Structure formats: C-alpha cells, structure tokens
BANU-628295 format. One record per residue (C-alpha): z, x, y; residue number from 1. Coordinates in steps of 0.5 Angstrom, whole numbers, plus 500, padded with zeros to 3 digits. Example, Ala and Ser with C-alpha at 12.3 -4.5 7.8 and 13.67 -1.06 7.14 Angstrom:
REM residues 2
[[516,525,491],1],
[[514,527,498],2],
This chain:
REM residues 306
[[525,446,518],1],
[[522,452,520],2],
[[526,456,516],3],
[[525,452,510],4],
[[517,451,511],5],
[[516,459,512],6],
[[518,461,504],7],
[[514,455,502],8],
[[508,457,507],9],
[[508,464,504],10],
[[508,462,497],11],
[[502,457,498],12],
[[498,463,502],13],
[[496,466,496],14],
[[495,460,492],15],
[[490,458,497],16],
[[487,465,498],17],
[[486,465,490],18],
[[482,458,491],19],
[[478,461,496],20],
[[476,467,492],21],
[[475,463,486],22],
[[471,458,489],23],
[[466,464,492],24],
[[466,467,485],25],
[[464,460,481],26],
[[459,459,487],27],
[[456,465,486],28],
[[456,466,478],29],
[[449,466,477],30],
[[449,473,482],31],
[[455,475,479],32],
[[452,475,472],33],
[[446,478,474],34],
[[449,484,476],35],
[[449,490,471],36],
[[456,490,469],37],
[[458,496,464],38],
[[465,500,464],39],
[[463,507,465],40],
[[469,511,462],41],
[[468,518,466],42],
[[468,515,472],43],
[[474,510,470],44],
[[477,517,468],45],
[[475,520,475],46],
[[479,514,478],47],
[[485,514,475],48],
[[486,522,476],49],
[[484,521,484],50],
[[489,515,484],51],
[[494,520,482],52],
[[495,522,489],53],
[[498,516,491],54],
[[503,515,486],55],
[[506,522,486],56],
[[505,524,493],57],
[[508,518,496],58],
[[515,519,492],59],
[[515,526,495],60],
[[514,524,502],61],
[[520,519,501],62],
[[524,525,498],63],
[[523,529,504],64],
[[524,523,509],65],
[[531,522,506],66],
[[533,529,507],67],
[[532,528,514],68],
[[538,523,513],69],
[[542,529,510],70],
[[541,525,502],71],
[[538,530,497],72],
[[536,527,491],73],
[[532,530,485],74],
[[524,529,486],75],
[[523,525,479],76],
[[529,521,480],77],
[[526,519,487],78],
[[520,518,483],79],
[[522,513,478],80],
[[526,509,484],81],
[[520,509,488],82],
[[515,506,482],83],
[[521,501,480],84],
[[522,498,487],85],
[[514,498,488],86],
[[513,493,482],87],
[[518,488,485],88],
[[513,487,491],89],
[[510,482,487],90],
[[516,478,487],91],
[[516,472,492],92],
[[521,473,498],93],
[[519,480,501],94],
[[526,483,501],95],
[[526,485,493],96],
[[523,491,494],97],
[[528,494,499],98],
[[533,491,496],99],
[[531,494,489],100],
[[531,501,493],101],
[[538,500,496],102],
[[541,498,489],103],
[[537,504,485],104],
[[539,510,490],105],
[[546,508,491],106],
[[548,512,485],107],
[[546,517,488],108],
[[550,517,494],109],
[[544,514,499],110],
[[547,509,504],111],
[[543,503,505],112],
[[542,504,512],113],
[[539,511,510],114],
[[534,508,505],115],
[[532,502,509],116],
[[530,507,515],117],
[[526,512,510],118],
[[523,506,507],119],
[[520,504,514],120],
[[518,511,516],121],
[[514,511,509],122],
[[511,505,510],123],
[[509,506,517],124],
[[506,513,516],125],
[[502,511,510],126],
[[499,505,514],127],
[[497,511,520],128],
[[494,515,515],129],
[[490,509,512],130],
[[487,507,519],131],
[[484,515,519],132],
[[481,513,512],133],
[[479,506,515],134],
[[476,509,521],135],
[[470,512,517],136],
[[466,506,518],137],
[[471,501,522],138],
[[466,499,527],139],
[[461,496,522],140],
[[467,493,517],141],
[[471,491,522],142],
[[466,486,525],143],
[[468,482,518],144],
[[475,481,521],145],
[[478,476,526],146],
[[478,478,533],147],
[[486,477,533],148],
[[486,482,526],149],
[[482,487,530],150],
[[486,487,536],151],
[[492,488,531],152],
[[489,494,528],153],
[[488,497,535],154],
[[495,496,537],155],
[[498,498,531],156],
[[497,506,531],157],
[[500,506,538],158],
[[506,502,536],159],
[[507,506,529],160],
[[507,513,533],161],
[[512,510,537],162],
[[516,508,531],163],
[[515,515,527],164],
[[517,520,533],165],
[[524,522,531],166],
[[527,521,538],167],
[[524,514,539],168],
[[526,512,532],169],
[[533,514,533],170],
[[534,511,540],171],
[[532,504,537],172],
[[535,505,530],173],
[[542,507,532],174],
[[542,501,537],175],
[[540,496,531],176],
[[545,499,527],177],
[[551,498,532],178],
[[549,491,533],179],
[[549,490,525],180],
[[555,494,525],181],
[[553,499,520],182],
[[554,506,519],183],
[[548,510,521],184],
[[546,518,521],185],
[[541,519,526],186],
[[535,522,523],187],
[[534,530,523],188],
[[527,532,522],189],
[[523,536,526],190],
[[516,533,529],191],
[[512,538,526],192],
[[515,536,519],193],
[[514,529,520],194],
[[507,531,522],195],
[[506,535,515],196],
[[508,529,511],197],
[[503,524,515],198],
[[497,529,514],199],
[[500,529,506],200],
[[499,522,507],201],
[[492,522,510],202],
[[490,526,504],203],
[[493,522,499],204],
[[489,516,502],205],
[[483,519,502],206],
[[483,521,495],207],
[[486,513,493],208],
[[480,511,497],209],
[[475,515,493],210],
[[479,513,487],211],
[[478,506,488],212],
[[470,507,490],213],
[[470,511,483],214],
[[473,505,480],215],
[[467,500,483],216],
[[462,506,480],217],
[[465,505,474],218],
[[463,498,473],219],
[[457,498,478],220],
[[452,503,475],221],
[[447,502,481],222],
[[452,504,486],223],
[[449,509,491],224],
[[452,514,495],225],
[[452,510,502],226],
[[455,504,499],227],
[[460,508,495],228],
[[463,511,502],229],
[[463,504,504],230],
[[467,501,499],231],
[[472,507,500],232],
[[473,506,507],233],
[[474,498,506],234],
[[479,499,501],235],
[[483,503,506],236],
[[482,498,512],237],
[[483,492,507],238],
[[490,495,505],239],
[[492,496,513],240],
[[490,490,515],241],
[[494,486,509],242],
[[500,490,511],243],
[[500,488,518],244],
[[498,481,517],245],
[[503,481,511],246],
[[504,474,509],247],
[[505,474,501],248],
[[508,479,496],249],
[[504,485,495],250],
[[499,482,500],251],
[[497,478,494],252],
[[491,474,495],253],
[[490,477,502],254],
[[488,484,501],255],
[[483,481,496],256],
[[480,476,501],257],
[[479,481,506],258],
[[476,486,502],259],
[[472,481,499],260],
[[469,480,506],261],
[[468,487,507],262],
[[465,489,501],263],
[[460,483,502],264],
[[457,487,508],265],
[[454,492,503],266],
[[454,488,496],267],
[[453,480,494],268],
[[458,476,496],269],
[[460,473,489],270],
[[460,481,486],271],
[[464,483,492],272],
[[469,478,491],273],
[[469,480,483],274],
[[470,487,485],275],
[[476,486,489],276],
[[480,482,484],277],
[[478,487,479],278],
[[481,493,484],279],
[[487,489,484],280],
[[488,489,476],281],
[[486,496,476],282],
[[491,498,481],283],
[[497,494,478],284],
[[495,498,471],285],
[[495,504,474],286],
[[502,503,477],287],
[[504,501,470],288],
[[502,507,467],289],
[[505,511,473],290],
[[512,508,472],291],
[[511,510,464],292],
[[510,517,466],293],
[[516,516,470],294],
[[520,513,465],295],
[[518,519,460],296],
[[521,524,464],297],
[[528,527,463],298],
[[533,525,467],299],
[[537,529,472],300],
[[545,529,471],301],
[[547,526,478],302],
[[554,524,478],303],
[[556,517,481],304],
[[558,516,488],305],
[[561,511,492],306],
C-alpha cells in the first residue's frame, strides 16, 4: 500500500501547493492589481544574459566530472544532452531525468554507472554552491521555513561535502556498484579540481540569483537595492530547500510555495506569490530558449559505442 500511495502523494503535492498559491493570490488580488506591474525589456535582457551562466556552466562542470570517470565527450554534445534531460524533470516519476541522460550518453560510450555518478556529483555541487548564495541573508529568510527544513539545511552541507570528497565518494560508490552488480570505474579527480568545479558553480549561482532578481525588477519598477538582494538570496534558498525536500517533479509547487513565503517577508504576500509563479514561467522560458541554442549548434562526429 505504501508503494502504491507514494506516487499518488507525489502527484497530489503539486496540486495542493498550486491550490494554496492560487488561493493566496486570489485572496490578495486587490493588492496584486495595485502593484505598478510593467515589463521593462532592458532589465529582462539583463536577466536573460545573467541566466546564461546557469545553462552554460553546468554542462561544462558535468563534462569535467565525466572525464574523472575516463569518459571524454565534446562539450556541445554534453550541452544538448544536459538541456534535453533537464526538461524531463517535469515528467512525474522522478527518474526520467536520469533515464534520459543514461539513454542520451550511451551513444558516446558513457556507462550508466558513470552517468549517474557524475549526475549525483553535479547536483550535490550545485546545491552546495546554492547554500553559499543563500547564506547572504539566511538568518532572516530561513525564519519563514519549518524547523525541520532549517535543520535539513544545516545538516546538508556536512553530508554533501562527504559525498563529493573523491576518496569518500569512491568508497561508497564502489560498494553500491558491487551490491547492484554493476561495473563501476572509480572517480579519478583531484580534490583541487573538484573544488574548482564547485567554485565555478558558486559564480554560476551568484549570477543566476541576480538574474532572477533582475527579472523581478523587470516586473516591479519600484524595487529598491535592499529588496533586490533579498530576492536574489531567497531564490537560491528556495531552490536548495526544494531540492532537499524534493517531493514533486522539478520541485514544482514546492519551490514556488517556499519562494513566495520567503519573498512575503519583503513584499506583499499576494505580490510575492505572483512573482514566484512568474519566476517559474521565466525559468521554463529560458530553458526552452537555451535548448534551442544547443539544437542549432553543429553536431560533433562521434561513433556509436556499445
């Protein structure tokens, strides 16, 4: 019964949260309408330009991680694979992102174990980078989170650092591969290289956070510098919190609910929830745009490998 109920629960969570968000927007519709909404195209362009870091850097980091497993794949091939698999996050089930990457990298000779391991490392490094950006105002914004979420955020960096430390990673990954009877080549990457990828992700996250704050500024012309910085940090905090407490495809609903609650500490509640939903739509728009960029890039000749 538990196995049957869990998928149903995961499907219901986004619906419940969507109802909660919609209810809050509806209940505060007058204050939402009172906001001086407008679309400032220069700020929107700034947001798109800064958001480029997220879409270009993560495939680069994943390429470097795959090389640690002795798999060398051209960057633009990885870029296309990464962007396609990221869209599969929105399919209910939770496994399609990983299944898509395994399927798409197989023609380049990348083993399933190496693909999954590199994906786990990439996600962990990205989350660790997000905690750095979120720490800008964590003491203020985190008060909006549940107590268990604050404890999870505190414990996560300690656990994550152990996961990405190459000797520790190889120790548990090799044992897991043996248990699952899967071939696995240990990760061969220096700790300094791993730190370099993480530092690159920190820069990437800082630019993405400012990209989302710039998007908010594009819609709300009266946004001052203090609230601009608060929105940037809130987006990072909502992202990592939703990842740790993942119960919905791509964090849908969860991330918007958390982000709306965080933003409501700086702007009106109805406006905050509306802005959180608008940010999700903007993120999806950017994902589709950058996928189109990858599809337009010329392909690299690569023979199929069994």
